C-alpha positions in Angstrom: -3.5 -46.4 -11.9 -0.5 -44.1 -10.6 -1.5 -42.0 -14.0 -5.2 -41.4 -13.0 -4.2 -40.5 -9.5 -1.3 -38.1 -10.6 -4.2 -36.9 -13.1 -7.0 -36.3 -10.2 -4.3 -34.5 -7.8 -2.9 -32.1 -10.7 -6.5 -31.4 -11.3 -7.6 -30.7 -8.0 -4.3 -28.7 -7.3 -4.9 -26.3 -10.4 -8.6 -25.7 -9.2 -7.2 -24.7 -5.8 -4.7 -22.5 -7.5 -7.1 -21.0 -9.5 -9.8 -20.4 -6.8 -7.2 -18.8 -4.2 -6.0 -16.7 -6.9 -9.4 -15.1 -7.1 -9.2 -14.7 -3.1 -8.7 -11.0 -1.7 -10.0 -8.8 1.2 -11.6 -5.4 -0.6 -9.0 -3.6 1.9 -6.0 -4.9 0.7 -6.1 -6.9 -2.8 -4.9 -5.1 -6.2 -7.8 -7.9 -7.7 -10.3 -5.4 -6.4 -9.6 -2.1 -7.3 -11.0 0.7 -5.1 -10.2 3.9 -6.9 -9.8 5.3 -10.4 -5.9 4.8 -10.6 -6.1 1.1 -9.3 -8.9 0.2 -11.8 -7.1 1.3 -14.9 -3.7 -0.3 -13.6 -5.9 -3.4 -12.9 -7.1 -3.0 -16.7 -3.6 -2.6 -18.1 -2.8 -5.6 -16.5 -5.7 -7.8 -17.8 -5.0 -6.4 -21.4 -1.7 -8.4 -21.0 -3.3 -10.9 -19.2 -5.5 -11.3 -22.4 -2.8 -11.4 -24.6 -0.9 -14.1 -23.0 -3.9 -16.5 -22.8 -4.3 -15.4 -26.5 -1.2 -16.4 -27.2 -1.0 -19.7 -25.4 -4.6 -21.0 -26.7 -3.0 -20.1 -30.3 -0.1 -22.1 -29.6 -2.5 -25.3 -27.8 -4.9 -25.2 -30.7 -1.8 -25.3 -33.3 -0.1 -28.0 -31.1 -2.9 -30.3 -30.5 -3.9 -30.4 -34.4 -0.1 -31.1 -35.2 -0.3 -34.0 -32.7 -3.3 -35.4 -34.2 -2.8 -35.2 -38.1 1.2 -36.0 -38.2 1.2 -38.6 -36.2 3.4 -41.8 -37.1 0.3 -44.2 -37.4 -1.4 -42.0 -39.5 1.2 -40.4 -42.1 4.1 -43.4 -41.5 7.4 -43.3 -40.4 9.2 -42.2 -43.6 7.0 -39.0 -43.9 8.7 -36.1 -44.6 6.9 -32.5 -43.5 6.9 -29.8 -45.9 9.9 -27.6 -45.2 9.3 -23.8 -44.6 12.8 -22.6 -43.9 13.4 -19.8 -46.1 9.7 -19.0 -46.8 9.3 -15.1 -46.8 5.9 -14.7 -46.1 5.8 -16.7 -43.2 8.9 -15.3 -41.5 6.9 -12.3 -42.2 4.3 -13.3 -40.1 5.4 -14.7 -37.4 7.6 -11.6 -37.0 4.3 -9.2 -37.4 2.4 -10.6 -35.1 4.6 -10.1 -32.0 5.2 -6.6 -33.0 1.5 -6.0 -33.1 1.0 -7.5 -30.0 3.7 -5.3 -28.0 1.6 -2.3 -30.0 -1.2 -3.1 -28.5 0.1 -3.2 -24.7 2.7 -0.3 -25.2 0.4 2.6 -26.3 -1.7 2.1 -23.7 1.4 1.6 -21.1 3.1 4.5 -22.3 -0.1 6.5 -22.6 -1.3 5.7 -18.4 2.3 6.5 -17.6 2.2 9.8 -18.6 -1.1 10.2 -17.2 -0.4 9.2 -13.7 3.1 11.1 -14.0 0.9 14.2 -13.9 1.2 15.8 -10.7 1.4 19.6 -12.4 -1.7 20.7 -10.6 0.2 20.3 -7.2 2.3 23.5 -8.0 -1.1 25.5 -8.4 -2.2 28.0 -5.3 -4.3 30.4 -4.2 -4.1 33.7 -3.4 -3.0 33.3 -0.1 -0.3 30.9 -1.5 -1.7 27.9 -0.2 -2.1 24.7 -2.9 -5.4 24.5 -4.3 -5.2 20.4 -4.6 -5.5 17.9 -1.3 -2.0 17.2 -0.7 0.0 14.7 2.0 3.8 14.8 2.3 4.3 11.2 3.4 7.5 10.3 4.9 9.0 6.9 5.4 10.8 5.9 8.7 12.2 2.9 9.8 9.8 1.3 10.8 6.6 3.8 10.3 5.2 6.6 8.7 4.8 10.1 8.6 1.8 12.2 7.0 1.8 15.9 6.8 -1.3 18.0 5.4 0.7 21.5 4.5 -2.4 22.9 3.4 -4.2 22.0 6.9 -0.9 22.5 8.9 -1.6 18.8 10.4 0.5 16.4 11.1 0.1 12.6 11.8 1.3 9.5 11.6 0.8 5.4 10.9 -2.9 6.5 10.2 -3.7 8.1 7.1 -6.8 10.2 6.8 -8.0 10.7 3.1 -11.3 12.0 1.7 -12.9 10.3 -1.4 -14.0 11.1 -4.8 -11.0 13.4 -4.5 -7.5 13.2 -6.3 -5.0 12.9 -3.3 -1.7 14.2 -4.6 1.3 12.5 -2.4 5.1 14.0 -2.0 7.0 11.3 -1.2 10.5 10.9 1.0 12.4 9.3 3.0 14.3 10.0 6.5 16.4 7.3 6.4 16.8 4.2 4.1 14.7 3.3 0.6 11.2 2.6 1.3 8.1 2.4 -1.3 4.7 3.5 -0.1 1.9 1.3 -1.6 -1.8 1.0 -0.9 -2.9 -2.1 -2.8 -6.3 -1.2 -3.2 -5.6 2.0 -4.4 -2.8 1.9 -6.9 0.5 0.8 -7.8 3.9 1.4 -5.4 5.9 4.1 -5.5 9.5 4.3 -4.0 10.3 7.1 -1.1 13.7 8.1 -1.3 16.7 10.0 1.0 17.7 12.0 -1.7 14.6 13.2 -4.0 11.1 13.6 -3.5 8.3 11.3 -5.6 5.0 12.6 -6.5 1.8 10.7 -7.6 -1.7 11.1 -7.1 -4.8 8.4 -5.9 -8.1 8.8 -5.8 -10.0 6.9 -3.1 -13.5 6.0 -4.6 -16.6 6.1 -2.1 -18.6 2.9 -3.2 -15.2 0.6 -2.6 -14.6 2.7 0.8 -18.2 1.7 2.0 -17.7 -1.9 0.9 -14.2 -2.2 3.0 -15.9 -0.2 6.2 -13.7 3.1 4.8 -10.4 1.8 6.0 -7.8 0.4 3.6 -4.2 -1.1 4.4 -0.9 0.2 3.0 2.5 -1.1 3.1 6.1 -0.6 2.6 7.2 -2.5 -0.7 10.8 -2.1 -0.7 13.3 -4.1 1.4 14.5 -1.8 4.1 15.6 -3.9 7.2 14.8 -6.4 9.5 11.4 -5.2 10.5 10.2 -4.3 6.8 7.5 -7.3 6.8 5.9 -4.8 9.9 6.1 -1.5 8.1 2.3 -1.0 7.8 0.0 1.4 7.8 -3.9 2.1 7.7 -5.9 4.5 5.4 -9.3 5.8 6.5 -11.4 6.8 3.6 -13.8 9.5 5.1 -16.5 11.5 2.8 -15.5 15.3 2.5 -17.7 16.3 5.5 -16.2 14.1 7.8 -13.2 14.5 6.1 -13.1 18.2 7.1 -14.4 17.5 10.5 -11.6 15.4 11.7 -9.1 18.2 10.1 -11.1 20.6 12.4 -10.7 18.5 15.1 -7.3 18.1 14.6 -6.6 21.5 14.4 -8.6 22.7 17.2 -6.0 20.6 19.2 -3.2 23.1 20.1 -2.4 21.7 23.0 -2.4 17.8 24.1 -5.5 16.7 25.6 -5.9 16.6 29.5 -5.5 13.5 31.2 -8.5 12.3 33.0 -7.7 9.4 35.7 -4.7 9.5 38.1 -2.8 7.1 36.5 -3.1 8.7 33.3 -1.8 11.8 34.8 1.4 9.7 36.1 1.7 8.5 32.9 1.8 12.7 31.6 4.6 12.8 34.2 6.8 9.8 32.7 6.2 11.1 29.4 7.2 14.7 29.9 10.2 13.3 31.1 11.3 10.3 28.7 9.1 10.3 25.3 8.3 14.0 24.9 11.8 14.3 23.0 10.8 11.8 20.1 7.2 12.0 20.3 4.7 15.1 20.2 0.9 14.8 21.1 -0.1 17.8 19.2 -0.9 17.5 15.5 1.8 19.9 14.7 5.5 19.4 13.7 6.8 17.4 11.1 10.2 15.3 10.9 10.0 14.2 14.6 12.2 11.2 15.7 8.6 9.1 16.6 5.6 9.0 15.4 3.4 11.6 16.3 0.8 10.5 19.3 -2.1 12.8 19.3 -4.9 10.3 17.8 -3.1 6.7 19.7 -6.0 6.4 21.8 -8.3 6.4 18.3 -5.8 3.9 16.7 -6.8 -0.2 15.8 -3.4 -0.8 15.8 0.1 -0.6 18.3 3.4 -0.4 16.3 1.2 -0.8 12.8 0.8 -4.9 13.7 -0.6 -5.4 17.1 -3.9 -5.3 18.4 -4.5 -1.8 19.8 -4.8 -2.9 23.8 -3.1 -1.9 26.8 -1.6 -4.9 27.1 0.3 -4.8 23.6 1.1 -1.3 24.1 3.0 -2.1 27.5 4.6 -5.2 25.7 5.5 -2.2 23.1 6.8 -0.1 25.2 8.9 -2.5 27.9 10.1 -4.5 24.5 10.4 -2.9 21.5 12.4 -4.8 19.7 10.9 -7.9 20.4 7.7 -6.7 18.2 10.2 -4.6 15.5 13.4 -5.8 15.3 15.8 -3.0 14.7 13.0 -0.3 15.4 15.3 3.1 16.5 13.2 3.3 19.8 14.7 0.4 21.6 17.3 1.2 24.0 16.4 4.9 24.2 14.5 4.8 27.5 14.4 3.6 30.6 11.3 3.2 32.5 10.1 0.6 35.3 7.1 -1.3 34.8 5.0 1.3 37.1 6.2 3.9 34.9 4.7 1.4 31.6 1.6 1.3 33.2 1.2 4.8 33.9 2.2 5.7 30.3 -0.2 2.7 28.4 -2.9 4.5 30.7 -2.4 8.1 29.5 -1.2 7.0 25.9 -4.8 5.4 25.6 -6.1 8.9 26.6 -4.9 10.8 23.4 -8.1 11.2 21.5 -9.3 14.6 19.2 -12.4 13.1 17.9 -15.2 14.6 19.4 
């Protein structure tokens, strides 16, 4: 009875495990690739899975045959199976098969590795000295991301905006410790280092982007401190026309968007006194101490993790360490509760899109 009960529990666990393994959001799951790079990496992963399943099935069949054919009750207690030690033919067979399987996996792996590492196109420039390809310089900070578009002379943070169906080349660098740039649904991760720049490219598929409401999520995939798990960013994948419009709006923001409400105007004064040394409210100037806030009012997350509303913004300004322990913003300023209210009103008005 107990054996039957254990078998049922094991079966239920197996079914649940297989079901949950297939779960995943289109904006975050590596099992639902949303671009050419992700699809090629997924295909390579599945090739390895199929090879392993094949090996398991062969071993399982041999095991079952051995159990059924050579049971003690069938062959007798004194049965001695044929000894095959030193059989050169068998040794060659079971040495050759793993080599063949490794070659089947190794050839496409090496080929894809060299293909994805080919970033020579980033070095090509036009007559004006600007890169011909779409390039984004990524700087990882504890615990936020800066994105610079060198060709367009635009800087933003926390929300990466990219065109779909276009090779987007990335230069990856870290401002402090080792991080790792990863957009699970679109391609594999790559480290951001302090001492060197890593390069790679991704392609965001327009059809898959629509399925995900044109939004993907990225993460830091390298343990980088107490708030590593909270170092997220958002990716907006727009068609070429919408992306060009976004760039035009950003380039047109030569100075900070004027505050409209009285409270926001008070918040602007507080910002100029307490925040301007670390944060910019225009889309220029890379390498700032804190995230660029030009489009803060248009975002969907505060600090990359909190729902975007004034209550959470006030919580973040008042005690950032309670949201992201170890962040570099904590303890760098002193503001009253009334100042925080005014700052929240001012920041929520930071918008550039028409």
